[in-house]
C-alpha positions in Angstrom: -61.4 -11.4 9.4 -59.4 -8.7 11.7 -55.6 -10.6 9.9 -57.7 -9.0 6.7 -57.9 -5.8 8.1 -55.0 -5.5 9.8 -53.5 -5.7 6.0 -55.1 -3.0 4.7 -54.9 -0.8 7.5 -50.9 -2.3 7.5 -51.0 -1.3 3.0 -52.6 2.2 3.8 -50.2 3.6 6.0 -47.1 2.0 4.0 -49.0 4.3 0.5 -49.5 6.7 3.6 -46.0 7.1 4.6 -44.3 6.3 1.0 -46.3 9.4 0.0 -45.2 11.7 2.8 -41.6 10.4 1.9 -41.4 11.5 -1.3 -42.7 15.1 -0.5 -40.9 15.4 2.7 -37.5 14.1 0.3 -38.7 16.4 -2.5 -38.8 19.7 -0.3 -36.3 22.2 -0.7 -34.8 21.7 2.3 -34.0 17.9 2.0 -32.2 19.0 -1.2 -30.4 21.9 0.2 -29.4 19.5 2.1 -28.3 17.0 -0.3 -26.0 19.5 -1.9 -24.6 20.1 1.4 -23.5 16.0 2.1 -22.7 15.6 -1.9 -20.0 18.6 -1.5 -18.9 17.2 1.9 -18.5 14.4 0.2 -16.6 16.2 -3.5 -14.1 18.1 0.0 -13.4 13.6 1.1 -12.9 12.8 -1.8 -9.9 15.1 -2.6 -8.5 14.9 0.4 -8.3 11.4 -0.4 -7.0 11.9 -3.4 -4.3 14.2 -2.0 -3.2 11.6 0.6 -3.2 8.8 -2.1 -1.2 10.7 -4.4 1.9 11.6 -1.5 1.5 7.5 -0.5 1.8 7.0 -3.8 4.9 9.2 -3.5 5.6 8.1 -0.9 5.9 4.0 -2.2 8.2 4.9 -4.6 10.6 6.8 -2.6 10.9 4.1 -0.5 11.3 1.8 -3.5 14.2 3.3 -5.2 16.0 3.4 -1.5 15.0 -0.4 -1.2 16.8 -0.8 -4.7 20.1 1.3 -4.1 20.7 -0.5 -1.0 20.2 -4.0 -2.5 21.6 -3.0 -5.3 25.1 -2.0 -2.2 24.9 -5.2 -0.3 25.4 -7.1 -4.1 28.1 -4.7 -4.9 29.7 -5.1 -1.7 30.0 -8.9 -1.1 30.7 -8.9 -4.6 34.2 -7.7 -3.6 34.1 -9.9 -0.1 33.9 -12.7 -2.6 36.6 -10.5 -4.1 39.3 -9.6 -1.3 38.7 -13.3 -0.3 39.3 -15.0 -3.7 42.6 -12.7 -3.7 43.2 -13.7 0.1 43.0 -17.7 -1.0 45.2 -17.1 -4.3 48.3 -15.6 -2.4 48.1 -18.2 0.5 48.2 -20.5 -2.6 50.7 -19.0 -3.7 52.6 -18.7 -0.2 51.9 -23.0 0.2 53.4 -23.4 -2.9 57.0 -21.4 -2.4 56.8 -23.3 1.2 58.1 -27.1 -0.2 60.6 -25.0 -2.5 62.2 -23.6 0.4 62.0 -26.3 2.6 63.7 -28.6 0.1 66.7 -25.7 -0.2 67.3 -25.4 3.4 67.5 -29.5 3.7 
């Protein structure tokens, strides 16, 4: 029987606390606090958006620089390959002329 009274008391206390909470939350001071909190959130949102914009611009710059670096490396590798193939062609010509020169001396 005492457990029933405990349940009734808990229900009544919850209802009383809920009613007081609603009045407290809808008071003028609470509304003022909600307004200040909302204003702070909006200021924070603006700051975050500015930071995100700056970060995005920096990322675009980094990407463009990386593309340029890769293009330069690719051009450099092509130049090295071209230089090597020219050196090989010259070496091949020198080798082809060497037997002719040796045959002329004999």
